[in-house]
N, C-alpha and C positions, 0 to 999 in steps of 0.2 A: 456292393464287395468289389474289391481290384478286379477279379478275374471277369466278374459281370459287365463292369465298364468297358474291359477292354475288347471283350468280344461286342460288343455296342459300336466301338468306334471302328472295327473289321469289319461292318457292315456297311460301312458307306457308301460303299460302290455299289452296292445290290441298291440302297435306298434311294441313289441318286439316278438308278435306272427307272425309278416309279415315277419321275417326272413326265407331264403328258400335257399337251395343249386343250384347255378348255372346249367344252361342245356346245357354248352358249354363241349363236351367231350374232354378228354385229361387234364381238369384243375384241380387243386389240389382241394380237396374236403374241401371247408369251407363255412358257411355261409354267405350269403350278403342279404342287403336292401337298398343299394344305388338305386337300379333301380326301387323300388317301388315307384309309384305314389302317395299312400296314405303317405307313409314315407316322399317323398318331399314336400307335402303340409304341413305335422305336423311339418317339420323343417324349413320350411319358414317361419310359423306362430311364432315360437319360435324366431327365428331368429328377428323379427320385436318386438315381446314383450321385448326382453333382450335389443335389441340397444336403446328402448325406454327409458329403466331403465338406460341404461349408457350414454346416452345423459344428463340424468338428474344428475348424482350420480358420472360418471367418476369410476366406482368401478373396482379395477381390477381383481376380482374374476368373475366378470360379462363378462368382456372381455376376459378373458381366457374360458369362456364358448361358449363365441361367435365362438373363434379361434376353438373350437373342432368342432361346428358345421360346419362353413365353409370351413374346412381344413382336417378333419378327417375321411370322409365318402368317400373312393375310391375305395371299392369292397374287397381289400386284408384285411384290416383290421378293418371292420365294426362293428363286434362284440366286439370288444377292445374298439373301440371307442364311441361305444353305451351304454356301461358298464360305461365307464368314464363319459359321458354326463350323464345318469342317475344318478349318485353321486354327480353331481354337482346341478341338480334339484332339487334332494331331499332335499341337503344343502340350497338351494334359498327358498324351500317352508317351510322349518323349521324357517328360519329367514326372512321371508316375509314381518314381520312390518318394517326391516330394509330398504327395498327398495319400500316401499310405507306408508310411514311414515304419509303423508297428509290424507289418507282416516282411518286409526287408530285415530288419532288426532280428526279427525271430529266426530266418532262415540263418542269417549269420551266425546267432546264437547257435542255434542248433549244430550248426556245421564246426564250429569251434569248440564245443562241448566233445563232440566225437572225435576231434583231432587230440583235446588235451586230455594226458594220463589220469585218472583218476588217483588222489591224492591217499597214499596211505596213512591210516591212525597212527599218533606216538604219543607217549607220555613225556612230557618236558616237566621236569621238576626245577620250580623256580624258589630258591634258597640262598641263604646267607652262609658263606664257606664256613663261618663259627659254628655252624650248626650241623656241620658235616657227619659228627658221629649219629645223631637222630636221622640224620638224613640215608646213612648206610644202612641203618633197621629198616627205614621205608622201603629203599630199594631191595634190599634181601626178599622182604616179604612181596612185592610185585614180582620178583622171580619166582616165588613160590606159587602165585597166582597162574604164573604160566608168561608172563612178559617175556622177549628176548631181548637181545643185545640191539638190535635193530629196530625195536618199538618203543626202547627206552633212553631218554635223553637227560645224563644229570652229569653237571661237569667236576663233581667233587669226588666221584666214585670213580676207578680207575675201570677202564674200559667201556664207559659210559659216558666219556666226555668230549673233549674237544681233541681231533686228532694234532698229531705233531706236523710243526708247522703252517697250521691253519690261523688266519687271521681271527680273534674271537668274535668280533661283531658281524664279519661276513657269515662266518659258519651260523650264527645265531639266528640271523636273515634268512639264511638259506633252510634253518629246520620250519621257520614259518611259512615260506615259499612253497616248499616240497610236501608238507604234510598236514594232515588236518591234525594239529596239535591238542590233546588234553594236558591243559597247565596243573599242575598241583603247585598251590602256593603254600609253602610252608613257613607259616607265621609265627615271629617272634618279636622282642625288642630287637634283636642283631638285624633281622629282617628289615624294617623301617629305618635303621641307620646304614644301610646298604645301598648307595646311588644305583650299581648295577642291579640290584634286587628291583627297586623300584622302577628302572627303565623297562626291566621285563613284564612288571605288572603293567606299565602304560602300553607296550605294545600290544600284549593279552587283551587288554581293554578295546582298543583301537579297532584291532583284528575281531573283535567281537568271539574270541576263542573259547571254546568250552573250559570250564575250569572246576576244581576240587580244592576247598579250602581247609587244613590240616593246621590247626593249631596246638604248638609244641608247649612242654608243661610250663606252667605260671605264665603263660600267656593268655588272656581273658578276652570274652565276646565284644566287651565295651572298646577295647583297644585296636581293634578293626577301623581301617581307615584304607582313604587312598580310593582307587576302582573297584575294589570288591564290596559288592552287595551284604552289608551287616545283618543284613535278614534273611539270605541264603541260608539252609542248613550246613554247618561246618561240623569236622570230626574234632574235637577236643582231646588230645591223647592221655590227658590225666584226669578227664572226668569220670563221672559214673561209669563202673565198668561196665554194669548191662547195656548202657548204651552204646559204649565203646565198643563192644562185641556187636551189636545189631547194627550199628553204623559199619565197621569193618565188613561184615557180610553183605550190607548193601553195596558197597563198593566193589568187593569181590564179583559180585553176581553184574555190577555194570561194565566191569572192564573185562569180562567174559565175554557178553554179548557183544561189547564194542568191537572187541580185537578177535572175535570167533575163536576164543579158546575153549578148551575142555575143559568142563568143570572139575574140582578135587570133589573127591568123597569126602562127605562129610567129617568124618573121624579126624582123616586126613588135615582137612580144612582147620579145624578146631585146633590140633595139635600146633600147626602152622600159626595161627591166628594168639594163640594162649602166649607162646614161644616170642610172639613181636610184643605183646603188652608186657612182658615181664623184660624185656629188652629195655623197653622205655623206661619201666620203673628204677631199673637199676641206674640208667642214664641219668636220670633224676636225682637219685642220690647220690 
């Protein structure tokens, strides 16, 4: 690990102090260290750390340093080899981030995460303006569940759309940048004929945004196209009434958890749910 390697490099001065003259008479007078037990242990630890780096990076400089460690200390040229090794280790110390990029990056990511404010959740209703009557009923149901004006965006409903003097595309981009969007795709034939709607679908797909698929009356599952997964469970508003009620209940429960809302009493929820189903049926007729 990086800290272990840096600690070993910081021991260079102490290890240098272990050089000594050989005790054998008649031998040339040169300092040696290869027979010192502390040096041998230090060298083995260095080798272990550098081999771990080389296994990850296949770095040529690390490899040449390992060659010095393995072959450079034989008694005769210990000082020369040690000086060469020290130069290599100091260069590695100076460029330590190159050899441990994961640790540096993780610290930067953690620091940036602490500085960045947490995105708030928000429902984004992607729809065609020609279907605004259906969409209004959906927005009213979401209001009944407990979503506030700040937690919901819908361009066709007054109070939930784009503010005056705002550029439409800049504002939409801002929604994706500043919020964890939960996109509601309100699918119909009109939706697939709308360039703006298809652009919204594409943006949600690119950003891997959480989404819920709602099929308006007379639009079938087999007609789902584009970036939406046709195998993902969707809510068909003119489907079997029992299934519609069950899926609306699941949707309500998911939103209560996601937005930390107070849950409605069962009787009140059933009243709101049934009123919504009736409003959709009237619009279809």
